[in-house]
N, CA, C and O atoms as a DFTB+ gen file, in Angstrom:
368 C
 N C O
     1  1      -6.968     -12.038      12.781
     2  2      -7.627     -11.128      11.874
     3  2      -6.561     -10.339      11.106
     4  3      -5.615      -9.838      11.714
     5  1      -6.697     -10.221       9.798
     6  2      -5.714      -9.499       8.994
     7  2      -5.647      -8.017       9.362
     8  3      -6.622      -7.421       9.820
     9  1      -4.486      -7.456       9.150
    10  2      -4.254      -6.031       9.394
    11  2      -4.871      -5.198       8.264
    12  3      -4.924      -5.649       7.120
    13  1      -5.336      -3.984       8.582
    14  2      -5.858      -3.111       7.523
    15  2      -4.720      -2.608       6.627
    16  3      -3.584      -2.435       7.070
    17  1      -5.056      -2.383       5.374
    18  2      -4.102      -1.883       4.387
    19  2      -4.635      -0.569       3.826
    20  3      -5.805      -0.469       3.457
    21  1      -3.766       0.436       3.766
    22  2      -4.111       1.703       3.138
    23  2      -3.060       2.002       2.080
    24  3      -1.863       2.003       2.367
    25  1      -3.509       2.255       0.857
    26  2      -2.600       2.567      -0.234
    27  2      -2.755       4.030      -0.620
    28  3      -3.853       4.498      -0.918
    29  1      -1.633       4.742      -0.608
    30  2      -1.578       6.123      -1.068
    31  2      -0.989       6.079      -2.469
    32  3       0.183       5.749      -2.651
    33  1      -1.814       6.416      -3.462
    34  2      -1.377       6.330      -4.840
    35  2      -1.649       7.602      -5.604
    36  3      -2.186       8.572      -5.067
    37  1      -1.268       7.582      -6.874
    38  2      -1.481       8.732      -7.760
    39  2      -2.196       8.266      -9.028
    40  3      -2.100       7.108      -9.434
    41  1      -2.905       9.194      -9.628
    42  2      -3.769       8.895     -10.764
    43  2      -3.062       8.167     -11.902
    44  3      -3.565       7.153     -12.386
    45  1      -1.915       8.659     -12.335
    46  2      -1.260       8.102     -13.516
    47  2      -0.014       7.286     -13.181
    48  3       0.871       7.132     -14.022
    49  1       0.057       6.770     -11.970
    50  2       1.205       5.974     -11.539
    51  2       0.985       4.510     -11.908
    52  3       0.049       3.873     -11.426
    53  1       1.852       3.987     -12.761
    54  2       1.732       2.596     -13.195
    55  2       1.828       1.607     -12.043
    56  3       1.106       0.610     -12.023
    57  1       2.722       1.872     -11.072
    58  2       2.849       0.967      -9.926
    59  2       1.584       0.983      -9.070
    60  3       1.158      -0.060      -8.574
    61  1       0.989       2.154      -8.898
    62  2      -0.273       2.244      -8.149
    63  2      -1.351       1.424      -8.836
    64  3      -2.073       0.673      -8.182
    65  1      -1.462       1.562     -10.134
    66  2      -2.473       0.831     -10.902
    67  2      -2.242      -0.672     -10.787
    68  3      -3.192      -1.433     -10.606
    69  1      -0.982      -1.106     -10.892
    70  2      -0.650      -2.539     -10.801
    71  2      -1.012      -3.107      -9.435
    72  3      -1.635      -4.165      -9.347
    73  1      -0.622      -2.406      -8.365
    74  2      -0.911      -2.908      -7.019
    75  2      -2.415      -2.889      -6.753
    76  3      -2.952      -3.826      -6.163
    77  1      -3.092      -1.834      -7.182
    78  2      -4.557      -1.756      -7.004
    79  2      -5.227      -2.951      -7.676
    80  3      -6.083      -3.602      -7.077
    81  1      -4.843      -3.239      -8.908
    82  2      -5.437      -4.373      -9.632
    83  2      -5.148      -5.698      -8.939
    84  3      -6.012      -6.573      -8.877
    85  1      -3.940      -5.845      -8.421
    86  2      -3.579      -7.068      -7.708
    87  2      -4.457      -7.253      -6.484
    88  3      -5.026      -8.325      -6.284
    89  1      -4.572      -6.214      -5.663
    90  2      -5.383      -6.310      -4.449
    91  2      -6.849      -6.561      -4.788
    92  3      -7.510      -7.372      -4.139
    93  1      -7.353      -5.869      -5.802
    94  2      -8.758      -6.061      -6.199
    95  2      -8.983      -7.471      -6.727
    96  3     -10.003      -8.087      -6.415
    97  1      -8.050      -7.995      -7.520
    98  2      -8.230      -9.331      -8.097
    99  2      -8.213     -10.413      -7.021
   100  3      -8.773     -11.493      -7.210
   101  1      -7.566     -10.116      -5.887
   102  2      -7.494     -11.067      -4.785
   103  2      -8.583     -10.792      -3.736
   104  3      -8.635     -11.455      -2.700
   105  1      -9.442      -9.818      -4.013
   106  2     -10.516      -9.405      -3.088
   107  2      -9.972      -9.013      -1.710
   108  3     -10.586      -9.301      -0.682
   109  1      -8.809      -8.351      -1.710
   110  2      -8.214      -7.849      -0.474
   111  2      -8.807      -6.473      -0.194
   112  3      -8.705      -5.585      -1.041
   113  1      -9.423      -6.269       0.969
   114  2      -9.952      -4.946       1.281
   115  2      -8.806      -3.973       1.586
   116  3      -7.852      -4.324       2.280
   117  1      -8.912      -2.753       1.061
   118  2      -7.866      -1.764       1.329
   119  2      -8.428      -0.362       1.127
   120  3      -9.341      -0.143       0.332
   121  1      -7.861       0.566       1.862
   122  2      -8.179       1.969       1.649
   123  2      -7.378       2.459       0.462
   124  3      -6.188       2.167       0.353
   125  1      -8.008       3.191      -0.417
   126  2      -7.369       3.652      -1.650
   127  2      -7.433       5.176      -1.666
   128  3      -8.474       5.758      -1.971
   129  1      -6.318       5.814      -1.338
   130  2      -6.279       7.267      -1.232
   131  2      -5.437       7.833      -2.361
   132  3      -4.276       7.461      -2.530
   133  1      -6.027       8.733      -3.130
   134  2      -5.352       9.363      -4.265
   135  2      -4.744      10.675      -3.796
   136  3      -5.465      11.612      -3.456
   137  1      -3.416      10.742      -3.777
   138  2      -2.756      11.949      -3.284
   139  2      -2.869      13.117      -4.253
   140  3      -2.536      14.247      -3.897
   141  1      -3.335      12.861      -5.474
   142  2      -3.597      13.961      -6.407
   143  2      -4.810      14.775      -5.971
   144  3      -4.976      15.921      -6.389
   145  1      -5.662      14.180      -5.125
   146  2      -6.909      14.823      -4.714
   147  2      -6.998      15.049      -3.211
   148  3      -8.027      15.512      -2.718
   149  1      -5.937      14.731      -2.475
   150  2      -5.974      14.831      -1.013
   151  2      -4.644      15.417      -0.543
   152  3      -3.644      14.705      -0.453
   153  1      -4.635      16.717      -0.244
   154  2      -3.394      17.402       0.123
   155  2      -2.793      16.878       1.428
   156  3      -1.571      16.823       1.567
   157  1      -3.634      16.498       2.373
   158  2      -3.137      15.941       3.630
   159  2      -2.435      14.605       3.379
   160  3      -1.383      14.327       3.956
   161  1      -3.025      13.790       2.522
   162  2      -2.416      12.498       2.175
   163  2      -1.099      12.721       1.421
   164  3      -0.122      12.007       1.646
   165  1      -1.082      13.706       0.536
   166  2       0.151      14.015      -0.193
   167  2       1.248      14.442       0.786
   168  3       2.401      14.033       0.641
   169  1       0.899      15.255       1.773
   170  2       1.867      15.684       2.786
   171  2       2.416      14.488       3.555
   172  3       3.609      14.436       3.853
   173  1       1.556      13.532       3.874
   174  2       1.981      12.314       4.564
   175  2       2.999      11.550       3.713
   176  3       4.047      11.141       4.212
   177  1       2.687      11.359       2.431
   178  2       3.591      10.628       1.527
   179  2       4.929      11.355       1.419
   180  3       5.981      10.716       1.447
   181  1       4.903      12.675       1.296
   182  2       6.142      13.445       1.225
   183  2       6.965      13.271       2.503
   184  3       8.185      13.125       2.440
   185  1       6.306      13.286       3.648
   186  2       6.988      13.115       4.932
   187  2       7.624      11.726       5.035
   188  3       8.802      11.601       5.372
   189  1       6.856      10.710       4.751
   190  2       7.331       9.322       4.873
   191  2       8.503       9.051       3.924
   192  3       9.411       8.287       4.250
   193  1       8.470       9.686       2.748
   194  2       9.457       9.402       1.708
   195  2      10.533      10.484       1.583
   196  3      11.113      10.665       0.512
   197  1      10.793      11.191       2.663
   198  2      11.888      12.157       2.672
   199  2      11.752      13.265       1.650
   200  3      12.741      13.700       1.060
   201  1      10.518      13.724       1.437
   202  2      10.269      14.815       0.498
   203  2       9.943      14.361      -0.912
   204  3       9.697      15.188      -1.789
   205  1       9.938      13.051      -1.139
   206  2       9.622      12.521      -2.468
   207  2       8.159      12.101      -2.534
   208  3       7.605      11.574      -1.569
   209  1       7.553      12.341      -3.674
   210  2       6.136      11.995      -3.913
   211  2       6.093      10.583      -4.492
   212  3       5.701      10.391      -5.643
   213  1       6.493       9.608      -3.701
   214  2       6.670       8.235      -4.152
   215  2       5.378       7.443      -3.954
   216  3       4.852       7.352      -2.845
   217  1       4.881       6.875      -5.049
   218  2       3.650       6.083      -4.992
   219  2       3.855       4.765      -5.732
   220  3       4.620       4.686      -6.693
   221  1       3.154       3.734      -5.262
   222  2       2.318       3.752      -4.081
   223  2       3.149       3.664      -2.805
   224  3       4.197       3.020      -2.756
   225  1       2.644       4.330      -1.789
   226  2       3.137       4.183      -0.429
   227  2       2.021       3.462       0.314
   228  3       0.899       3.961       0.402
   229  1       2.334       2.297       0.843
   230  2       1.303       1.444       1.443
   231  2       1.583       1.305       2.937
   232  3       2.711       1.042       3.353
   233  1       0.539       1.485       3.726
   234  2       0.642       1.346       5.180
   235  2      -0.198       0.139       5.598
   236  3      -1.383       0.047       5.276
   237  1       0.436      -0.775       6.315
   238  2      -0.233      -1.973       6.810
   239  2      -0.292      -1.876       8.336
   240  3       0.727      -1.672       8.997
   241  1      -1.488      -2.025       8.876
   242  2      -1.654      -1.994      10.315
   243  2      -2.260      -0.689      10.795
   244  3      -2.523       0.232      10.022
   245  1      -2.470      -0.647      12.111
   246  2      -3.009       0.549      12.737
   247  2      -2.425       0.635      14.132
   248  3      -1.789      -0.313      14.593
   249  1      -2.624       1.734      14.801
   250  2      -2.046       1.891      16.126
   251  2      -0.606       2.359      16.042
   252  3      -0.213       3.034      15.090
   253  1       0.179       1.993      17.048
   254  2       1.550       2.488      17.150
   255  2       2.525       1.827      16.179
   256  3       3.511       2.447      15.780
   257  1       2.263       0.578      15.794
   258  2       3.204      -0.156      14.955
   259  2       2.584      -0.426      13.590
   260  3       1.505      -1.011      13.489
   261  1       3.276       0.007      12.547
   262  2       2.796      -0.175      11.181
   263  2       3.951      -0.622      10.295
   264  3       5.119      -0.378      10.597
   265  1       3.605      -1.271       9.216
   266  2       4.567      -1.625       8.181
   267  2       4.307      -0.673       7.015
   268  3       3.173      -0.537       6.558
   269  1       5.363      -0.019       6.540
   270  2       5.237       0.877       5.384
   271  2       6.006       0.248       4.233
   272  3       7.176      -0.112       4.372
   273  1       5.333       0.121       3.096
   274  2       5.934      -0.486       1.908
   275  2       5.851       0.541       0.781
   276  3       4.783       1.084       0.497
   277  1       6.984       0.796       0.151
   278  2       7.074       1.826      -0.878
   279  2       7.360       1.182      -2.225
   280  3       8.300       0.399      -2.356
   281  1       6.549       1.510      -3.229
   282  2       6.731       1.014      -4.601
   283  2       7.069      -0.480      -4.657
   284  3       8.095      -0.856      -5.224
   285  1       6.222      -1.330      -4.077
   286  2       6.562      -2.753      -4.052
   287  2       6.449      -3.420      -5.423
   288  3       5.562      -3.103      -6.215
   289  1       7.377      -4.359      -5.683
   290  2       7.223      -5.204      -6.862
   291  2       6.252      -6.326      -6.480
   292  3       5.763      -6.354      -5.351
   293  1       5.972      -7.234      -7.388
   294  2       4.971      -8.270      -7.126
   295  2       5.357      -9.184      -5.963
   296  3       4.499      -9.562      -5.165
   297  1       6.634      -9.541      -5.858
   298  2       7.072     -10.386      -4.742
   299  2       6.908      -9.648      -3.416
   300  3       6.525     -10.251      -2.413
   301  1       7.192      -8.366      -3.408
   302  2       7.050      -7.581      -2.182
   303  2       5.579      -7.417      -1.795
   304  3       5.255      -7.373      -0.609
   305  1       4.690      -7.327      -2.784
   306  2       3.252      -7.286      -2.484
   307  2       2.844      -8.594      -1.810
   308  3       2.111      -8.577      -0.822
   309  1       3.310      -9.720      -2.331
   310  2       3.003     -11.019      -1.709
   311  2       3.513     -11.069      -0.270
   312  3       2.794     -11.518       0.623
   313  1       4.738     -10.617      -0.039
   314  2       5.297     -10.614       1.311
   315  2       4.496      -9.685       2.229
   316  3       4.241     -10.023       3.385
   317  1       4.106      -8.534       1.724
   318  2       3.294      -7.599       2.495
   319  2       1.979      -8.257       2.901
   320  3       1.542      -8.125       4.044
   321  1       1.348      -8.966       1.964
   322  2       0.071      -9.625       2.252
   323  2       0.249     -10.769       3.252
   324  3      -0.639     -11.013       4.069
   325  1       1.378     -11.471       3.199
   326  2       1.663     -12.509       4.199
   327  2       1.784     -11.883       5.589
   328  3       1.184     -12.357       6.553
   329  1       2.563     -10.823       5.670
   330  2       2.772     -10.157       6.967
   331  2       1.478      -9.555       7.502
   332  3       1.275      -9.483       8.714
   333  1       0.607      -9.124       6.599
   334  2      -0.672      -8.537       7.013
   335  2      -1.686      -9.601       7.401
   336  3      -2.718      -9.287       7.995
   337  1      -1.403     -10.866       7.070
   338  2      -2.305     -11.954       7.437
   339  2      -3.321     -12.320       6.378
   340  3      -4.304     -12.998       6.676
   341  1      -3.104     -11.881       5.131
   342  2      -4.032     -12.207       4.049
   343  2      -3.622     -13.445       3.271
   344  3      -4.457     -14.072       2.620
   345  1      -2.355     -13.802       3.331
   346  2      -1.857     -14.999       2.629
   347  2      -1.265     -15.954       3.644
   348  3      -0.700     -15.540       4.656
   349  1      -1.402     -17.221       3.362
   350  2      -0.801     -18.267       4.177
   351  2       0.705     -18.212       3.990
   352  3       1.180     -17.961       2.882
   353  1       1.455     -18.439       5.040
   354  2       2.924     -18.435       4.931
   355  2       3.452     -19.540       4.015
   356  3       4.595     -19.473       3.563
   357  1       2.635     -20.550       3.739
   358  2       3.040     -21.631       2.855
   359  2       2.750     -21.325       1.389
   360  3       3.182     -22.066       0.506
   361  1       2.017     -20.231       1.122
   362  2       1.650     -19.894      -0.265
   363  2       2.898     -19.496      -1.029
   364  3       3.813     -18.903      -0.456
   365  1       2.949     -19.817      -2.329
   366  2       4.130     -19.457      -3.126
   367  2       4.240     -17.972      -3.336
   368  3       5.177     -17.508      -3.986
């Protein structure tokens, strides 16, 4: 079973918009949290990114072990989806 994905993004962030569109176009389920409207989520992003408000910050998995991906390019999104179990390892 694929791992859950949560994306912490910002309203006018081009990378957030790009990743959101990619996940939606592939029908990948994900939590979409806007840190412009959620102070607790913003605090989490600041903590994870050493005080920087870096978006998107994506968390894959739940429990004690998670994969955190920051501002991924398209190849990194593909790798993240492979590791999460949404793409076949043989997919380009």
